C-alpha positions in Angstrom: 64.2 -96.2 -188.2 63.5 -94.1 -185.2 66.1 -94.6 -182.4 64.8 -95.0 -178.9 66.6 -92.9 -176.4 67.0 -94.6 -173.1 67.8 -92.4 -170.2 69.0 -93.9 -167.0 68.8 -91.9 -163.8 71.2 -92.8 -161.2 69.7 -93.1 -157.7 70.6 -90.3 -155.3 73.6 -91.3 -153.3 73.0 -91.6 -149.6 75.3 -89.7 -147.3 78.5 -91.5 -146.8 78.9 -93.1 -143.4 82.2 -92.5 -141.7 83.6 -95.6 -140.1 85.3 -95.6 -136.8 87.7 -97.8 -134.9 85.5 -97.7 -131.9 82.7 -100.4 -131.8 79.1 -99.0 -131.5 80.4 -95.4 -131.2 77.1 -93.8 -132.3 75.0 -95.9 -129.8 77.5 -95.3 -127.0 77.5 -91.5 -127.6 73.7 -91.5 -127.4 73.7 -93.5 -124.2 76.0 -91.0 -122.3 74.3 -89.5 -119.3 75.6 -86.5 -117.2 75.0 -88.6 -114.1 77.9 -91.0 -115.1 81.0 -88.8 -115.9 83.2 -91.9 -116.0 81.4 -93.2 -119.1 82.5 -90.0 -120.9 86.1 -90.5 -119.7 86.2 -94.2 -120.8 84.8 -93.5 -124.2 87.1 -90.5 -124.7 90.1 -92.7 -123.8 89.1 -95.3 -126.3 88.6 -92.7 -129.1 91.9 -91.0 -128.3 93.7 -94.4 -128.6 91.9 -95.6 -131.7 91.4 -92.4 -133.6 93.8 -89.6 -132.3 93.4 -87.3 -135.4 90.9 -84.8 -136.9 87.3 -84.7 -135.8 87.7 -87.9 -133.7 90.5 -86.2 -131.7 88.2 -83.2 -131.2 85.5 -85.5 -130.0 87.9 -87.2 -127.5 88.9 -83.7 -126.2 85.2 -82.8 -125.8 84.4 -86.0 -123.9 87.4 -85.6 -121.6 86.5 -82.0 -120.8 82.9 -82.9 -120.2 83.9 -85.8 -117.9 86.0 -83.5 -115.7 83.3 -80.8 -115.6 80.5 -83.3 -114.8 82.6 -85.0 -112.2 83.3 -81.8 -110.3 79.6 -81.1 -110.2 78.5 -84.5 -109.1 77.4 -85.3 -105.5 80.2 -87.9 -105.3 83.1 -86.7 -107.4 85.8 -89.3 -108.3 88.6 -86.8 -108.9 88.7 -87.3 -112.7 90.3 -83.9 -113.5 93.8 -85.0 -112.8 93.5 -88.0 -115.2 91.7 -85.9 -117.7 94.6 -83.4 -117.9 97.1 -86.2 -118.3 95.0 -87.7 -121.1 94.6 -84.4 -122.9 98.3 -83.7 -122.6 98.9 -87.0 -124.4 96.6 -85.9 -127.2 98.2 -82.4 -127.5 100.2 -81.6 -130.5 101.5 -78.2 -129.2 104.3 -78.3 -126.7 103.0 -75.2 -124.7 99.6 -76.8 -124.5 101.1 -80.0 -123.3 103.1 -78.2 -120.6 100.1 -76.3 -119.4 98.0 -79.5 -119.2 100.7 -81.3 -117.2 101.1 -78.4 -114.9 97.3 -78.3 -114.4 97.3 -82.0 -113.6 99.9 -81.3 -110.9 97.8 -78.5 -109.5 94.6 -80.6 -109.1 96.1 -83.6 -107.3 93.8 -86.1 -105.6 94.8 -84.6 -102.2 92.2 -82.0 -102.6 94.2 -79.3 -104.3 96.7 -78.6 -101.6 100.0 -77.4 -103.0 102.1 -80.6 -103.4 105.2 -78.9 -102.1 103.5 -78.9 -98.6 103.3 -82.6 -98.5 107.0 -83.2 -97.7 108.9 -82.5 -94.5 108.0 -80.6 -91.4 104.5 -79.4 -90.5 105.8 -75.9 -89.6 106.2 -74.9 -93.2 104.4 -71.7 -93.8 103.0 -69.7 -96.7 106.3 -67.8 -97.0 108.1 -71.0 -98.3 108.1 -69.7 -101.9 109.8 -66.5 -100.8 112.3 -68.4 -98.7 113.1 -70.6 -101.7 113.5 -67.6 -104.0 115.9 -66.0 -101.5 117.8 -69.2 -101.1 118.2 -69.3 -104.9 119.7 -65.8 -104.8 122.1 -66.8 -102.1 123.0 -69.9 -104.1 123.9 -67.8 -107.1 126.0 -65.6 -104.8 128.0 -68.5 -103.6 126.2 -69.6 -100.4 124.5 -73.0 -100.8 123.8 -73.6 -97.1 120.3 -72.2 -97.0 119.3 -74.0 -100.2 120.8 -77.2 -99.0 118.6 -77.1 -95.9 115.4 -76.2 -97.8 115.9 -79.0 -100.3 115.8 -81.5 -97.4 112.3 -80.5 -96.4 110.7 -79.0 -99.5 109.8 -80.6 -102.9 111.3 -77.8 -104.9 110.1 -78.9 -108.3 106.5 -79.1 -107.1 106.9 -75.7 -105.4 108.0 -74.2 -108.7 105.2 -75.8 -110.7 102.6 -74.6 -108.1 104.0 -71.1 -108.5 103.3 -71.3 -112.2 106.6 -72.4 -113.8 106.2 -74.9 -116.6 107.1 -78.5 -115.9 110.2 -78.5 -118.2 111.7 -75.4 -116.6 111.0 -76.5 -113.1 112.7 -79.8 -113.7 115.7 -78.1 -115.2 116.2 -75.7 -112.4 116.0 -78.5 -109.8 118.4 -80.6 -111.7 120.9 -77.7 -111.6 120.4 -77.3 -107.8 120.7 -81.0 -107.1 123.9 -81.2 -109.1 125.6 -78.0 -107.9 124.5 -77.4 -104.3 126.4 -80.4 -102.9 129.6 -79.2 -104.6 129.5 -75.8 -102.8 131.8 -75.4 -99.8 131.8 -72.7 -97.1 134.2 -69.9 -97.9 135.5 -69.4 -94.4 135.3 -66.5 -92.0 136.0 -63.0 -93.4 135.7 -64.2 -97.1 133.0 -63.3 -99.5 134.6 -65.1 -102.5 134.9 -62.0 -104.5 137.9 -60.1 -103.2 140.7 -60.6 -100.7 141.7 -57.7 -98.5 145.1 -57.5 -96.9 147.5 -55.0 -95.4 151.1 -54.8 -96.6 153.5 -52.3 -95.1 150.6 -50.4 -93.7 148.8 -50.2 -97.0 145.5 -52.0 -97.5 145.2 -53.9 -100.8 142.1 -55.4 -102.5 142.7 -58.3 -104.9 140.4 -60.7 -106.8 140.0 -63.9 -104.8 142.4 -66.3 -106.5 140.3 -69.4 -105.6 137.1 -68.2 -107.2 138.3 -65.7 -109.8 136.0 -63.1 -108.2 132.9 -65.2 -108.8 131.9 -67.5 -105.9 128.8 -68.6 -107.6 128.1 -72.1 -109.0 129.2 -71.4 -112.6 125.8 -71.4 -114.3 125.7 -71.1 -118.1 124.0 -68.0 -119.5 120.9 -70.1 -120.3 120.8 -71.6 -116.8 121.3 -68.2 -115.2 118.2 -66.8 -117.0 116.2 -69.9 -116.1 117.0 -69.4 -112.4 116.1 -65.7 -112.6 112.8 -66.7 -114.2 112.1 -69.2 -111.4 112.8 -66.5 -108.7 110.5 -64.0 -110.4 107.7 -66.6 -110.5 108.2 -67.6 -106.9 108.0 -64.0 -105.8 105.0 -63.2 -108.0 107.0 -60.4 -109.6 105.3 -58.3 -112.3 107.9 -57.4 -115.0 108.0 -53.7 -115.6 109.6 -53.8 -119.1 109.0 -55.8 -122.2 112.5 -57.3 -122.0 111.8 -58.6 -118.5 108.5 -60.0 -119.6 110.2 -61.8 -122.5 112.7 -63.3 -120.1 109.9 -64.4 -117.8 107.6 -66.1 -120.3 109.9 -66.5 -123.4 107.1 -65.2 -125.5 104.7 -68.0 -124.5 101.1 -67.5 -123.5 100.7 -68.2 -119.8 97.4 -69.8 -118.7 95.8 -70.0 -115.3 96.1 -73.3 -113.5 92.3 -73.5 -113.2 90.4 -76.7 -114.1 87.4 -74.6 -114.9 89.4 -73.2 -117.9 89.4 -76.6 -119.7 86.0 -76.1 -121.4 86.7 -72.6 -122.5 90.2 -73.5 -123.8 88.8 -76.3 -126.0 85.8 -74.1 -127.0 83.4 -76.5 -125.4 80.1 -75.6 -123.8 80.0 -77.9 -120.8 76.3 -77.3 -120.3 75.7 -79.2 -123.6 76.5 -82.6 -122.3 74.0 -84.9 -124.1 74.6 -86.2 -127.7 71.7 -86.4 -130.2 71.9 -87.8 -133.8 71.0 -85.3 -136.4 72.2 -83.2 -139.3 73.2 -84.2 -142.8 75.5 -87.0 -141.8 73.9 -90.3 -140.7 76.8 -91.3 -138.5 78.5 -90.1 -135.3 79.9 -87.0 -137.1 76.4 -85.7 -137.7 75.3 -85.5 -134.1 75.0 -82.4 -131.9 75.4 -81.7 -128.2 72.4 -80.3 -126.4 71.5 -79.2 -122.9 69.8 -82.0 -121.0 
């Protein structure tokens, strides 16, 4: 008896749809318009909260960067860049990237970009305030805290250091040292430098180490704190290190990035001119779309 061979052909599988934790994500992406930057920001915030990993995280980063760029170009900007930098810092998995984004957020405050250290104290502050602060730090290390004490009353030192380019963590650490140690410093008195004591005995002048300070009138910084303070002074003065060892002390091997909001798109490899989403490609869901120029 002849046996009938039955061949079953499985239907071609449709591309798998990728689910998302964000309702109507595909439709909301398609509805985005460059005229409404806040819509990009709101959707990015929702994606970042619901799906903070992988391609969804990259989508959130793109939407945040687009919202900032589009807002800066709009006729009535809402000042989204500060919030965008804070949100991107929350998504960051790299500590240096997070520090840069937080510093950038401080640099683009809603006050129109004015350095935040100018907002405290007397109106007569001038552009030489960073240099004054650096010199006061040097005097502080040498045992004279009077100048730093006066500056700290009228200048937001942490904001000043961040505006100069120091990362948030280092600026906070330096100011904690100053706030802790400056109040403890006392005047040495006339004729004393805190290093040596000069006297004359039987017509012979003698020079001895100051018994009260042990020859060091400074604040007793640890080695690590000392280096941090030197780095802060270099940044305030805009010094250019002349040797690799000085450069290493200044940046600790980290890549320093400009505090420029225009750098956001380039950093995340996003073409901000392509601000409209269109469905296409092999995938039938939101992962298969592309960004085009409107």
